[in-house]
C-alpha positions as CSV (number, residue, x, y, z in Angstrom):
1,M,57.0,-18.0,-12.3
2,I,60.1,-19.3,-10.5
3,K,57.9,-21.0,-7.9
4,R,55.9,-22.9,-10.6
5,S,59.2,-23.9,-12.3
6,L,60.4,-25.4,-9.0
7,I,57.3,-27.5,-8.7
8,A,57.4,-28.6,-12.3
9,A,61.0,-29.6,-12.0
10,V,60.6,-31.4,-8.6
11,T,57.3,-33.3,-9.1
12,P,58.3,-35.7,-11.9
13,A,61.6,-36.6,-10.3
14,A,60.0,-37.4,-7.0
15,L,57.2,-39.4,-8.5
16,S,59.4,-41.6,-10.6
17,G,59.3,-45.2,-9.3
18,T,56.1,-44.7,-7.4
19,A,52.6,-45.8,-8.4
20,S,50.4,-43.5,-10.5
21,A,48.2,-40.8,-9.0
22,Q,45.1,-42.9,-9.8
23,D,46.3,-45.5,-7.2
24,Y,46.1,-42.9,-4.4
25,V,43.2,-41.2,-2.5
26,A,43.3,-37.8,-0.8
27,L,43.1,-38.0,3.0
28,G,43.6,-34.4,4.1
29,R,46.3,-31.8,4.6
30,L,49.5,-31.7,6.6
31,T,50.9,-28.3,7.6
32,C,54.4,-28.1,9.2
33,G,56.2,-25.2,10.6
34,S,59.9,-24.7,11.6
35,E,61.8,-22.0,13.3
36,G,64.6,-22.4,10.6
37,G,68.1,-23.8,10.3
38,T,71.5,-23.4,8.7
39,G,72.6,-25.2,5.6
40,L,76.0,-26.9,6.0
41,I,76.7,-27.1,2.2
42,V,75.9,-30.8,1.9
43,T,73.3,-31.3,4.6
44,S,70.8,-29.4,6.8
45,T,68.2,-30.4,9.5
46,K,65.1,-28.6,10.7
47,N,62.8,-29.6,13.5
48,L,59.1,-29.4,12.6
49,M,55.7,-29.3,14.3
50,C,53.0,-30.6,12.0
51,T,49.2,-30.8,12.1
52,F,47.2,-33.2,10.0
53,K,43.6,-32.2,9.2
54,P,41.5,-35.0,7.6
55,A,39.4,-34.1,4.5
56,D,36.4,-35.8,6.1
57,G,36.4,-33.4,9.1
58,S,37.3,-36.1,11.6
59,P,39.7,-35.2,14.4
60,G,43.3,-34.6,13.2
61,A,46.7,-35.4,14.7
62,V,49.8,-33.5,15.7
63,Y,53.2,-34.7,14.8
64,A,56.8,-33.8,15.8
65,G,59.1,-34.0,12.8
66,R,62.6,-33.5,11.5
67,I,63.5,-32.9,7.9
68,T,67.0,-33.5,6.7
69,K,68.3,-32.4,3.3
70,I,71.2,-34.1,1.6
71,G,72.6,-32.3,-1.4
72,I,73.5,-28.7,-2.0
73,D,72.3,-26.5,0.9
74,I,74.0,-23.1,1.4
75,G,72.7,-20.4,3.8
76,S,70.3,-20.2,6.6
77,T,66.5,-19.9,6.9
78,G,64.1,-18.5,9.5
79,K,60.5,-19.4,9.9
80,T,59.3,-21.9,7.3
81,V,55.8,-23.2,6.6
82,M,55.2,-26.3,4.4
83,I,51.7,-27.5,3.4
84,W,51.1,-30.8,1.7
85,D,48.1,-32.8,0.4
86,V,48.3,-36.2,2.0
87,L,47.5,-39.1,-0.3
88,A,47.3,-42.8,0.6
89,K,47.5,-45.9,-1.6
90,T,43.9,-47.0,-2.3
91,G,42.8,-49.5,0.5
92,T,45.4,-48.3,3.1
93,P,43.9,-48.5,6.6
94,F,44.1,-45.1,8.4
95,T,44.7,-45.0,12.1
96,E,45.1,-41.9,14.4
97,H,48.9,-41.5,13.8
98,A,49.2,-43.5,10.5
99,L,51.4,-40.7,9.0
100,A,54.2,-41.5,11.5
101,G,57.3,-42.9,9.9
102,E,60.0,-42.0,7.4
103,Y,59.5,-40.2,4.0
104,A,62.0,-39.4,1.3
105,G,61.9,-37.4,-2.0
106,V,63.3,-34.5,-3.9
107,G,63.2,-30.9,-2.8
108,A,64.3,-27.5,-4.0
109,D,64.3,-24.2,-2.0
110,A,65.6,-20.7,-2.6
111,S,65.2,-17.5,-0.6
112,F,66.5,-14.0,-0.4
113,A,64.8,-12.4,2.6
114,V,61.6,-14.3,1.6
115,G,61.5,-17.3,-0.7
116,G,60.0,-20.7,-1.2
117,G,60.5,-24.3,-2.3
118,A,58.7,-27.5,-3.1
119,K,59.1,-31.1,-1.8
120,V,57.2,-34.2,-3.0
121,I,57.9,-37.0,-0.7
122,A,56.6,-40.5,-0.1
123,G,56.8,-43.0,2.8
124,G,55.1,-43.4,6.2
125,T,53.5,-46.7,7.5
126,N,54.2,-49.4,4.9
127,R,55.4,-46.7,2.5
128,A,51.7,-46.1,1.8
129,F,51.6,-42.3,1.8
130,M,52.6,-39.5,-0.5
131,L,52.9,-35.8,0.5
132,Q,52.4,-33.4,-2.4
133,P,52.9,-29.7,-2.0
134,I,49.6,-27.8,-2.5
135,N,51.6,-24.6,-2.7
136,V,55.2,-23.6,-2.6
137,Q,56.6,-23.5,1.0
138,V,57.2,-20.1,2.4
139,Q,60.5,-19.4,4.2
140,E,62.6,-16.4,5.4
141,G,66.4,-16.2,5.1
142,L,69.2,-16.3,2.6
143,N,69.4,-19.9,1.2
144,V,69.8,-22.1,-1.9
145,A,69.1,-25.8,-1.6
146,L,68.5,-28.8,-3.9
147,G,68.7,-32.4,-2.9
148,I,67.1,-35.4,-1.3
149,D,64.7,-34.7,1.6
150,H,64.3,-37.2,4.4
151,L,61.3,-36.5,6.7
152,V,60.6,-38.3,10.0
153,L,57.2,-37.9,11.7
154,A,56.3,-39.1,15.1
155,P,53.2,-38.5,17.3
156,A,53.7,-35.3,19.3
157,G,53.7,-35.9,22.9
């Protein structure tokens, strides 16, 4: 119940000011994992390793990432897994590492031993991509966070 409330609260705020869902096509799924981090009251940063799996079955791509939260962030988290559907503006060309770039949006997380959160963020090459959570992220730790998420993805090396 709480997880659904988080998604319902975060999704409209993150989508405001962006094009409607009909202007986007589904490309595949991005799964990111982190070993965790510590919230410093107004900011936190987590390093990520992400894998993109295209919906059409073509070869995917691996990205190194960093997600920074600006807002209320108190506590620390352990292992975290985030899974997003990747949407692109209709007509956007898609290259091997097209998801590389900067993304921003609204996020909310809470955990006590085990918890979750949701982040809807947009950006990437020419701000043409939107990442929508397909389920609530899963994380370990003791943490409460709400704020603006800034994600940077780069091809893993």
